[in-house]
Each structure stands twice: as C-alpha cells, then as structure tokens.
ZARODREN-660179 format. One line per field, with one value per residue: residue number from 1; chain; x, y, z of N, C-alpha, C in turn. Coordinates in steps of 0.2 Angstrom, whole numbers, plus 2048, in hexadecimal, padded with zeros to 3 digits. Example, Ala and Ser with C-alpha at 12.3 -4.5 7.8 and 13.67 -1.06 7.14 Angstrom:
<pts>
seq [1, 2] .
mol [A, A] .
nc1 [842, 840] .
nc2 [7E4, 7F5] .
nc3 [827, 823] .
cac1 [83E, 844] .
cac2 [7EA, 7FB] .
cac3 [827, 824] .
cc1 [842, 840] .
cc2 [7F0, 800] .
cc3 [827, 827] .
</pts>
This chain:
<pts>
seq [1, 2, 3, 4, 5, 6, 7, 8, 9, 10, 11, 12, 13, 14, 15, 16, 17, 18, 19, 20, 21, 22, 23, 24, 25, 26, 27, 28, 29, 30, 31, 32, 33, 34, 35, 36, 37, 38, 39, 40, 41, 42, 43, 44, 45, 46, 47, 48, 49, 50, 51, 52, 53, 54, 55, 56, 57, 58, 59, 60, 61, 62, 63, 64, 65, 66, 67, 68, 69, 70, 71, 72, 73, 74, 75, 76, 77, 78, 79, 80, 81, 82, 83, 84, 85, 86, 87, 88, 89, 90, 91, 92, 93, 94, 95, 96, 97, 98, 99, 100, 101, 102, 103, 104, 105, 106, 107, 108, 109, 110, 111, 112, 113, 114, 115, 116, 117, 118, 119, 120, 121, 122, 123, 124, 125, 126, 127, 128, 129, 130, 131, 132, 133, 134, 135, 136, 137, 138, 139, 140, 141, 142, 143, 144, 145, 146, 147, 148, 149, 150, 151, 152, 153, 154, 155, 156, 157, 158, 159, 160, 161, 162, 163, 164, 165, 166, 167, 168, 169, 170, 171, 172, 173, 174, 175, 176] .
mol [A, A, A, A, A, A, A, A, A, A, A, A, A, A, A, A, A, A, A, A, A, A, A, A, A, A, A, A, A, A, A, A, A, A, A, A, A, A, A, A, A, A, A, A, A, A, A, A, A, A, A, A, A, A, A, A, A, A, A, A, A, A, A, A, A, A, A, A, A, A, A, A, A, A, A, A, A, A, A, A, A, A, A, A, A, A, A, A, A, A, A, A, A, A, A, A, A, A, A, A, A, A, A, A, A, A, A, A, A, A, A, A, A, A, A, A, A, A, A, A, A, A, A, A, A, A, A, A, A, A, A, A, A, A, A, A, A, A, A, A, A, A, A, A, A, A, A, A, A, A, A, A, A, A, A, A, A, A, A, A, A, A, A, A, A, A, A, A, A, A, A, A, A, A, A, A] .
nc1 [31F, 32B, 33B, 33B, 33A, 33D, 33F, 345, 342, 335, 338, 33B, 330, 325, 321, 31C, 311, 308, 2FD, 2FF, 30C, 31B, 323, 330, 338, 348, 356, 364, 374, 384, 390, 392, 393, 38F, 382, 37D, 37E, 376, 369, 368, 367, 35A, 352, 351, 346, 33B, 338, 336, 342, 343, 34C, 34A, 34B, 345, 338, 32B, 32A, 327, 31A, 312, 311, 308, 307, 305, 2FB, 303, 30B, 310, 31F, 325, 331, 332, 337, 343, 34F, 34A, 352, 351, 34E, 346, 33B, 335, 329, 326, 325, 31F, 328, 32B, 32E, 336, 33A, 337, 33D, 333, 332, 328, 325, 31D, 310, 310, 311, 305, 2FB, 2FE, 2FC, 2F0, 2EF, 2EB, 2F1, 2FA, 2FF, 30C, 30F, 31C, 31F, 32A, 328, 32E, 33F, 344, 336, 329, 31B, 30F, 305, 2F8, 2F4, 2E8, 2EB, 2E7, 2DA, 2D5, 2E0, 2E0, 2D6, 2DB, 2E2, 2F0, 2FF, 2F8, 2F9, 306, 307, 2FE, 305, 311, 30D, 307, 313, 31B, 313, 314, 322, 324, 31D, 326, 335, 342, 342, 343, 34D, 359, 364, 363, 366, 35B, 359, 362, 361, 35B, 34C, 34A, 348, 341, 344, 33B] .
nc2 [E4A, E55, E5D, E61, E64, E55, E4B, E3F, E38, E33, E28, E1F, E1D, E1A, E0D, E08, E10, E10, E06, E01, DFB, E04, E0E, E16, E21, E24, E2E, E26, E27, E2D, E27, E17, E11, E1A, E1B, E0E, E0E, E18, E13, E08, E0D, E14, E09, E01, E00, DFB, E02, E02, E05, E0C, E0F, E1E, E1A, E0E, E0F, E0C, DFE, DFB, E01, DF9, DED, DE1, DDD, DDF, DEE, DFE, E0D, E1B, E25, E34, E40, E50, E5D, E60, E67, E64, E58, E5A, E69, E6D, E64, E68, E70, E81, E8B, E99, E9A, E9D, EAA, EA8, EA3, E93, E83, E74, E63, E57, E4B, E45, E48, E42, E35, E33, E36, E2C, E20, E21, E26, E2D, E3D, E41, E4D, E4D, E55, E58, E5D, E64, E62, E62, E5F, E51, E4D, E4C, E50, E4B, E50, E4C, E52, E53, E54, E51, E47, E40, E3E, E3C, E44, E51, E61, E63, E66, E6A, E63, E63, E71, E73, E6B, E73, E7F, E7B, E77, E83, E8C, E85, E86, E94, E97, E90, E92, E8D, E7F, E7A, E72, E7B, E7A, E75, E7B, E80, E8B, E8C, E89, E90, E95, E8E, E95, E93, E97, E92] .
nc3 [80D, 813, 813, 821, 832, 83B, 830, 82F, 83A, 837, 82F, 839, 841, 83A, 836, 842, 844, 839, 831, 824, 819, 81B, 80E, 807, 7FC, 7F5, 7EF, 7E9, 7F1, 7EB, 7F1, 7F4, 801, 80B, 806, 809, 817, 81B, 816, 81D, 82A, 829, 826, 831, 83A, 832, 827, 815, 809, 7F9, 7EA, 7E0, 7D3, 7D2, 7D4, 7CE, 7CE, 7DC, 7DE, 7D6, 7DD, 7E5, 7F2, 804, 809, 806, 80C, 805, 807, 803, 801, 7FC, 7F9, 7F4, 7E7, 7D6, 7CB, 7BD, 7B7, 7AC, 7AC, 7B7, 7C2, 7C3, 7D1, 7DB, 7E9, 7FA, 7F6, 7EB, 7DA, 7D7, 7D3, 7D3, 7D7, 7CF, 7D4, 7DE, 7DA, 7CD, 7D0, 7D8, 7CF, 7C5, 7CC, 7D2, 7E0, 7F0, 7F6, 805, 810, 81B, 82A, 833, 843, 84F, 860, 86C, 873, 86B, 869, 85F, 854, 848, 83C, 831, 821, 815, 804, 7F7, 7F2, 7E6, 7DB, 7CD, 7C8, 7CA, 7C4, 7B9, 7C2, 7CD, 7DA, 7DD, 7DF, 7EA, 7F4, 7F5, 7F9, 806, 80C, 80C, 814, 820, 822, 823, 82F, 839, 835, 839, 839, 82D, 820, 819, 811, 804, 7F7, 7EF, 7E7, 7DD, 7D0, 7C1, 7B8, 7A8, 799, 78A, 778, 76F] .
cac1 [323, 330, 341, 339, 33A, 341, 33C, 348, 33E, 330, 33A, 33C, 32A, 320, 31F, 318, 30B, 304, 2FB, 302, 314, 31E, 328, 333, 33C, 34E, 35B, 36A, 37A, 38A, 394, 38D, 394, 38B, 37C, 37B, 37E, 36F, 364, 368, 364, 353, 34E, 351, 33F, 336, 336, 339, 345, 344, 34F, 346, 34C, 341, 331, 326, 329, 324, 313, 30E, 311, 301, 308, 301, 2FB, 309, 30A, 316, 321, 329, 334, 332, 339, 34A, 34E, 34A, 358, 350, 34A, 341, 335, 333, 323, 329, 320, 322, 328, 32F, 32F, 33B, 338, 33A, 33B, 331, 331, 321, 325, 317, 30A, 310, 30F, 2FE, 2F7, 2FF, 2F9, 2EA, 2F0, 2EA, 2F7, 2F9, 305, 30E, 312, 31F, 321, 32D, 325, 334, 345, 342, 32F, 326, 314, 30E, 2FE, 2F7, 2F0, 2E6, 2EC, 2E3, 2D7, 2D4, 2E5, 2DF, 2D2, 2DE, 2E5, 2F8, 302, 2F4, 2FB, 30D, 306, 2FC, 30B, 316, 309, 307, 31A, 31C, 30F, 318, 329, 323, 31C, 32C, 33A, 348, 342, 344, 354, 35A, 36A, 363, 367, 355, 358, 368, 35F, 356, 348, 34C, 343, 342, 342, 337] .
cac2 [E4D, E5A, E5D, E65, E61, E4F, E46, E38, E35, E30, E21, E1B, E1B, E19, E06, E07, E14, E0F, DFF, DFF, DFA, E0B, E0E, E1D, E22, E28, E2E, E22, E2B, E2A, E23, E11, E0F, E1E, E19, E08, E10, E1C, E0F, E03, E11, E15, E03, DFD, E00, DF8, E06, E00, E0B, E0B, E14, E21, E17, E08, E10, E09, DF7, DFB, E03, DF4, DE8, DDF, DDB, DE3, DF5, E02, E14, E1D, E2B, E38, E47, E53, E64, E61, E69, E5F, E57, E5D, E6F, E6D, E61, E6B, E75, E87, E8F, E9E, E96, EA1, EB0, EA7, E9F, E8D, E7D, E6F, E5C, E55, E44, E43, E49, E3D, E2E, E33, E35, E26, E1A, E24, E26, E33, E40, E44, E50, E4B, E5B, E56, E63, E63, E64, E63, E5B, E49, E4C, E4E, E4F, E4A, E52, E4A, E57, E50, E58, E4F, E40, E3D, E42, E3C, E4A, E57, E64, E63, E6B, E6C, E5F, E66, E78, E72, E69, E78, E84, E79, E78, E8A, E8E, E82, E89, E9B, E96, E8E, E91, E8A, E78, E78, E71, E80, E79, E71, E7F, E80, E91, E8D, E89, E95, E93, E8D, E98, E91, E9B, E8F] .
cac3 [812, 810, 818, 826, 839, 83B, 82B, 830, 840, 834, 82D, 83E, 845, 835, 836, 848, 844, 834, 82F, 81E, 819, 819, 809, 805, 7F6, 7F6, 7EA, 7EB, 7F1, 7E6, 7F5, 7F6, 808, 80E, 804, 80C, 81E, 81C, 815, 823, 830, 827, 825, 837, 83D, 82E, 821, 80F, 805, 7F2, 7E6, 7DC, 7CD, 7D2, 7D7, 7CA, 7D0, 7E2, 7DD, 7D3, 7E2, 7E8, 7F9, 809, 807, 807, 80D, 802, 80A, 7FE, 803, 7F5, 7F9, 7F1, 7E1, 7D1, 7C7, 7B7, 7B7, 7A6, 7AE, 7BE, 7C2, 7C7, 7D5, 7E0, 7F0, 7FE, 7F2, 7E6, 7D5, 7DA, 7CF, 7D7, 7D4, 7CE, 7D5, 7E2, 7D6, 7C8, 7D3, 7DB, 7C9, 7C2, 7D0, 7D5, 7E7, 7F3, 7F9, 80B, 812, 822, 82D, 839, 847, 855, 866, 871, 871, 86A, 869, 858, 852, 841, 83A, 82A, 81D, 80F, 7FF, 7F1, 7F2, 7E0, 7D7, 7C6, 7C6, 7CB, 7BF, 7B9, 7C7, 7D3, 7E0, 7DF, 7E2, 7F1, 7F8, 7F6, 7FD, 80C, 80F, 80D, 81A, 826, 823, 825, 836, 83C, 830, 83C, 839, 826, 81D, 815, 80D, 7FD, 7F2, 7EB, 7E3, 7D9, 7C9, 7BE, 7B3, 7A1, 794, 783, 773, 76A] .
cc1 [327, 336, 340, 338, 33F, 33E, 33F, 344, 338, 331, 33A, 336, 324, 31D, 31B, 312, 306, 303, 2FE, 30A, 316, 323, 32A, 338, 342, 352, 362, 370, 380, 38F, 390, 38E, 38F, 384, 379, 37A, 377, 369, 363, 364, 35C, 34F, 34D, 34B, 33A, 335, 33A, 33C, 346, 347, 34A, 346, 348, 33A, 32B, 324, 325, 31C, 30F, 30E, 30A, 301, 304, 301, 301, 307, 311, 318, 326, 32B, 335, 333, 340, 349, 34E, 350, 357, 34B, 345, 33B, 332, 32C, 326, 323, 323, 322, 32D, 332, 335, 338, 33B, 338, 339, 330, 32A, 320, 31F, 311, 30A, 30E, 308, 2FA, 2F8, 2FC, 2F3, 2EA, 2EF, 2F1, 2F5, 2FF, 306, 312, 315, 322, 325, 329, 32A, 33A, 343, 33B, 32C, 31E, 314, 306, 2FD, 2F2, 2EE, 2E7, 2E8, 2E1, 2D7, 2D9, 2E4, 2DA, 2D5, 2E1, 2ED, 2FB, 2FF, 2F7, 302, 30C, 303, 301, 30F, 313, 309, 30E, 31C, 319, 312, 31E, 328, 321, 322, 332, 341, 348, 343, 34B, 355, 360, 369, 364, 361, 355, 35E, 366, 35A, 352, 34B, 347, 345, 340, 33D, 330] .
cc2 [E52, E59, E62, E61, E5B, E4A, E3F, E34, E31, E29, E1C, E19, E19, E12, E04, E0B, E12, E08, DFC, DFF, E01, E0A, E15, E1C, E26, E28, E2B, E27, E28, E26, E1D, E0F, E13, E1D, E13, E0A, E13, E18, E0A, E07, E12, E0F, DFF, DFC, DFD, DFC, E03, E06, E08, E10, E17, E1E, E11, E09, E0C, E02, DF7, DFC, DFD, DEE, DE7, DDD, DDF, DEA, DF9, E09, E16, E24, E2E, E3E, E4A, E5A, E65, E63, E63, E5E, E5B, E63, E70, E69, E63, E6F, E7B, E8A, E94, E9B, E9A, EA7, EAF, EA2, E98, E87, E77, E68, E5B, E4E, E41, E43, E44, E37, E2E, E32, E2E, E20, E1B, E23, E2D, E36, E43, E47, E4F, E51, E59, E5C, E61, E66, E66, E5F, E54, E48, E4F, E4C, E4E, E4B, E50, E4F, E54, E55, E57, E47, E3C, E40, E41, E42, E51, E5A, E63, E68, E6C, E69, E62, E6D, E77, E70, E6F, E7E, E82, E79, E7F, E8D, E8B, E85, E90, E9B, E95, E8D, E8D, E82, E75, E77, E76, E7F, E75, E75, E7F, E85, E92, E8D, E8E, E92, E93, E90, E96, E96, E98, E91] .
cc3 [80F, 815, 81D, 82D, 839, 837, 82C, 835, 83D, 832, 833, 842, 840, 835, 83D, 849, 83F, 833, 829, 81E, 817, 814, 808, 800, 7F8, 7F0, 7EC, 7EB, 7ED, 7EA, 7F7, 7FD, 80C, 80D, 808, 814, 81F, 81B, 81B, 829, 82F, 827, 82C, 83B, 838, 828, 81B, 80B, 7FE, 7EF, 7E2, 7D5, 7CC, 7D4, 7D4, 7CC, 7D7, 7E2, 7DB, 7D8, 7E5, 7EF, 7FE, 807, 809, 808, 80A, 805, 805, 801, 7FD, 7F5, 7F6, 7EA, 7DC, 7CD, 7C0, 7B7, 7B2, 7A8, 7B4, 7BD, 7C6, 7CA, 7D9, 7E7, 7F4, 7FA, 7ED, 7E0, 7D6, 7D6, 7D4, 7D4, 7D4, 7D0, 7D9, 7DE, 7D0, 7CB, 7D5, 7D5, 7C6, 7C5, 7D4, 7DD, 7EA, 7F6, 800, 80D, 819, 825, 833, 83D, 84D, 85B, 86C, 86F, 871, 86A, 863, 858, 84B, 840, 832, 827, 816, 809, 7F9, 7F2, 7EC, 7DB, 7CF, 7C4, 7C7, 7C4, 7BF, 7BE, 7CD, 7DA, 7E2, 7E2, 7E9, 7F6, 7FA, 7FA, 804, 810, 810, 813, 820, 827, 826, 82D, 83B, 838, 832, 83B, 831, 824, 818, 810, 807, 7F7, 7ED, 7E6, 7DE, 7D2, 7C7, 7B9, 7AC, 79C, 78D, 77E, 76E, 76B] .
</pts>
C-alpha cells in the first residue's frame, strides 16, 4: 500500500476481509503516549502491529497464515541504501523494504489500490506485482511498485499524502 486514499481504513477492515491474520509494520513514534494511542486505534479490529525493528520475528512465526501490509512511499531513513528512481519527475529515494522482505521470505507482492468512491466508501483492487520475488532482478519490485503508485497518483493526485517531504534528500555521490 501507499499513503494514498484512506490507508488507515485498511487496518480497520483487513481482518474481516482476509482469511489470513493481517499484520502491518510501523515506525514507532518518539512520543510513547501518541504511539500507544495510534497502535490502539489501528489494532481494535484485529490488525497486528509490529515495529519495523522486530519484523524478522513475525515472518518466522509458524502460526496461522498471515497477510503482511506495508505502506512504503515514505522517504527512507538512509538514502545510501535507497533505490533512486524518477518518480513524478523528481529524483526520488525509495525504501527497498518491501522488496527485501519479499526476497528474504519468498513472499509474493500484491499492491492494494485503495480508491475513494464516495464519502465513507472505498474500493480496493489487488494488483499482482511479483509472484516469484527470488527470481526478480535487484530493484525490479521497487520499480514496479513506484510505477504503479505514480500511475495512480497521476489519475487522482488529491488523494495522495503530499506532506512527507519526499524530495528533501539529494542523491549522495561518492568520489570512490
């Protein structure tokens, strides 16, 4: 998913739609009270929230099958590890988290396109991005994801969260 449409809506309905246990990853907020409040809101309908710093443990769990939901259009913390792509006519650093997890645990990647139909009504279309991530080239899944997101934003830009300062960072060029 991305910060497009009403991504929070997904945390509220996922457990009633999917047969798998819904799990999403989040970056803990520095204010522990706000962090706990947001977690409580997102978990009240059965979504499991896991800190991005604890993800390897959840993937190795052998309990009921899980569906992992990642929102990945935020700027990466470390631009040196980012994949730089032309996104909305800007040189943009992209997190490789989805691709890394998909390859590491051999999980297919499906993009959930959340679209507003009317006030309080949304649709979700599932787009298969990669069935066999292990066979994909480095950066391929991230590029597919960013291209899908870009196409969606161009059609209806008003539903994308524009406030994440995605273009504050510049590419680091090494003299080595």
